[in-house]
Steps between C-alpha positions, in 0.01 A plus 500: 500500500589798720273610779381849411412578861869462589623725221638833613277784391672786320543817702239757411598845380369783719340777296409819682189695402577795723253786537641628828770765535748241630777380266448157345795350688351603837161355406668181377698457822185543710327241282786250532500529881124448503532204261768337717273540804210339315720212381602423859142527622392234249738252662372557855199342678158634397399577862753789489313677219348763729843570644632578152227762454583643844867541402410669171316771694746529788857459371724661243561270200859414593402430862213282381741307278744448788219373725382256233852364452526446877163325520579276203833410661318416825249279317780319318666446837178344635480257207868405473632517857211428740212263565265794560328439167420193292506708181740405223514860373425833659179558304340206681574612857169510691368769732453245780870413473586867545265506800707226663824696473634627835715797589787266573483369144552853371797550731658182362439630146671832578796311647514290181517821295818611678708248310374244252620307194351437159649198325501424128672219313839671500482785752407582858388861529530640853269785600537714811274782620563778748255606769350776288403249230372253759291776655339572165421132448348486846296813421370347176384185681354707786291715268371187325398323822337812644292537185400130502399529866300816437315329216444188717696279261716394796359471851775671702751783475839339549709808419551596864690170538761602242846551646632858478784575260753759604551746214721805531312826471610743232665721759722207608645456152816676394408688184716380210588779259799616297716781634563802278852390409372155406236659276770699320714187447195317364407779259861529388503126427186519285642804317850364433467120520765490770499192731286301255614158381591446137163335432310770687675770296376341177140555610582834662617642167145456370301589812703750708264793442196287579665364814600845622146634450359210703737570790443877488120461506517266799738732686316824424136403544523197727283302259382150575616230260147453363464875441821521299433178311167631372639826361430577135637762265148646499517529881716811452348837415804713420315828424334485842815375675340196663447126472234261624549187709257244640529438872374215714121468500507618137504871581665745264770740611654788307873548558690820414753477220724789599816322610789575262677169564183306423418706190850456359499125561149469354580684177834322456326164525191573289684697232829313492464138606142372517433248223367623168130432447557224244705302757233513771276197542128557429312614808813652657523818293412730790706326771766735634756242607572237236715190504742433218232269356265796456261407780405685819757415764371263764501591869759228551732653238474839669563345840815322378625821336463690827675224698794514259559874523431533873751220565760711319412804709539299820809305380332166566397193303223514240291269717527744793380797294192693605145467370306790342324549834836591653535776239157622612642510853807683367276766345310541827805529725676734254200733472448513877874537558498810281245665727179433308172479690412150614141561386614601151711185478202296621288635214773443241553138604128428548530378858157445652628588846760763587645262759644299209677812374623576851700176492713651226535822698630297793752329275775755470816302447689818421385641832631190674828542317523865603429413862756222517756686289498797740515284814868414547667375817856554386622860547689471173176491307267700727473853356209588729699483823796696359 
């Protein structure tokens, strides 16, 4: 006789009863993030319950989810790799065991996170993390311990004993963006199929107009991946010349629809290539970007598409292609490079602080090229001194 408690429960269908003005897909995504957070919380010790409520009121959903993943990973580390708890699973870790943890134990954990292995029967998966990721993990643990200390669940604040992690500031990073000539090569590739492999061309024949619209929207508006992924056909109001997107923190933003390149690509895709209604899977009828299976494209599918075409523009391998965020950077540097106000670009890209936008203003690769190109030491090439 089978043990019913061990049987895998069927996945429940999510049905949206939406009375807000948000599209169903946006409401569903918010729900799924919240559900994932709640599922993780159920696996963690009960003495953290107040901390979960604190995060719900203090953090954006995606940040809350990242913190919960970090804390669950830390708790699993305590159970499987230390003698700091006698618990056989993370749910049974006790508050007094957390109270015995020292700052040095956290530093050892962070060092463990730099490079660790996960073994299965036939594989050894190696994970490595950079300092930015380690800093976020440290921040997640710090916020947890500060809350537990404030609520007198632990008797001391050990966070000042955590070792610092050197993370480059934004201004120290070289902005990665496509140059104008690379953009043109990329758009030519998506228009003609040039530089695609034989297998890639087979898919391209069916999706070239969709792919071009995705690239053009990223390049023109500097959209985030999540903003583009959530677009619906109903997002576009053609008579008013605008479309609606949903930013971080769930705020709405109206974008102008007055760019001829965008309008042409949009109409060519919707009118000439987007799947007929009878081929679209139920629940996906309004999704703007569809896979060949008739479902809303996933963020991963969009990311891989962008990597493919950017790699062609840069004449590099598919693996070395750029992410959608690099197309956002391309939009920013291109707009600023054409003399647009930094404050206007800030508003378009939804940067909270203008200093973020200023990073793109500082990145003027063409300016560097002009400077170096006009600075010759050989008289044969120096027009300025002649």
